[in-house]
C-alpha positions as CSV (number, residue, x, y, z in Angstrom):
1,M,111.5,62.4,9.4
2,N,111.5,65.4,11.7
3,I,109.4,65.6,14.9
4,F,109.0,68.7,16.9
5,Y,106.6,70.1,19.6
6,T,105.3,73.6,19.8
7,N,102.1,75.3,20.9
8,E,100.7,72.0,22.5
9,T,100.9,70.3,19.0
10,L,103.3,67.6,17.8
11,Y,104.4,68.2,14.3
12,V,105.9,65.3,12.2
13,N,107.5,66.1,8.7
14,L,107.6,63.0,6.6
15,V,110.2,63.4,4.0
16,D,110.9,59.8,3.4
17,H,109.1,57.4,1.0
18,I,106.2,55.9,3.0
19,D,106.8,52.1,3.2
20,L,106.3,49.6,6.0
21,D,109.7,50.2,7.7
22,S,109.2,53.9,7.7
23,L,105.7,53.7,9.0
24,T,106.6,51.2,11.8
25,T,109.3,53.6,12.8
26,L,106.9,56.5,12.8
27,K,104.3,54.6,14.7
28,K,106.7,53.6,17.5
29,R,108.1,57.1,17.9
30,I,104.6,58.9,17.9
31,F,102.9,56.4,20.1
32,R,105.9,56.5,22.7
33,I,105.8,60.3,22.6
34,I,102.0,60.4,23.1
35,N,102.1,57.8,26.0
36,D,105.0,59.7,27.7
37,Y,103.7,63.3,27.4
38,D,100.0,63.0,26.9
39,I,99.8,65.0,23.6
40,D,96.4,65.5,22.0
41,N,97.1,67.3,18.8
42,I,99.3,65.9,16.1
43,I,100.0,67.1,12.5
44,I,101.7,64.9,9.9
45,N,103.1,66.8,7.0
46,V,103.8,64.5,4.1
47,I,106.4,66.1,1.9
48,G,106.9,64.5,-1.5
49,G,104.9,61.4,-0.7
50,D,101.4,60.0,-1.1
51,K,99.0,61.3,1.5
52,K,96.5,58.6,0.5
53,N,98.9,55.8,1.1
54,P,97.1,52.8,2.5
55,L,99.7,52.3,5.1
56,L,99.2,55.9,6.4
57,K,95.4,55.4,6.5
58,E,96.0,52.3,8.5
59,F,98.2,54.2,11.0
60,V,95.5,56.9,11.3
61,S,92.9,54.2,12.1
62,E,95.1,52.7,14.7
63,Y,95.7,56.1,16.2
64,Y,92.0,56.7,16.5
65,N,91.4,53.2,17.9
66,R,93.9,53.9,20.6
67,Y,93.7,57.6,21.5
68,N,91.0,60.4,21.6
69,G,93.2,63.2,20.3
70,K,93.2,65.0,17.0
71,L,95.4,63.8,14.0
72,V,95.7,65.7,10.8
73,V,97.6,64.5,7.8
74,K,98.6,67.2,5.4
């Protein structure tokens, strides 16, 4: 997992297989960064994994329940 910030957008590259452990780590990191730096735009690039993974969909739903920003999963 690579996370970087540029042009007012937080980019997350997910190279790992998406399972409960990796998603829990992703959620902790992203939510902490959002809370600390007030970032509204997030792009998650899923590389070599399933973009329609139910765990990832659950993460997106939780994000929109907690925050008013824009989240894109590619």
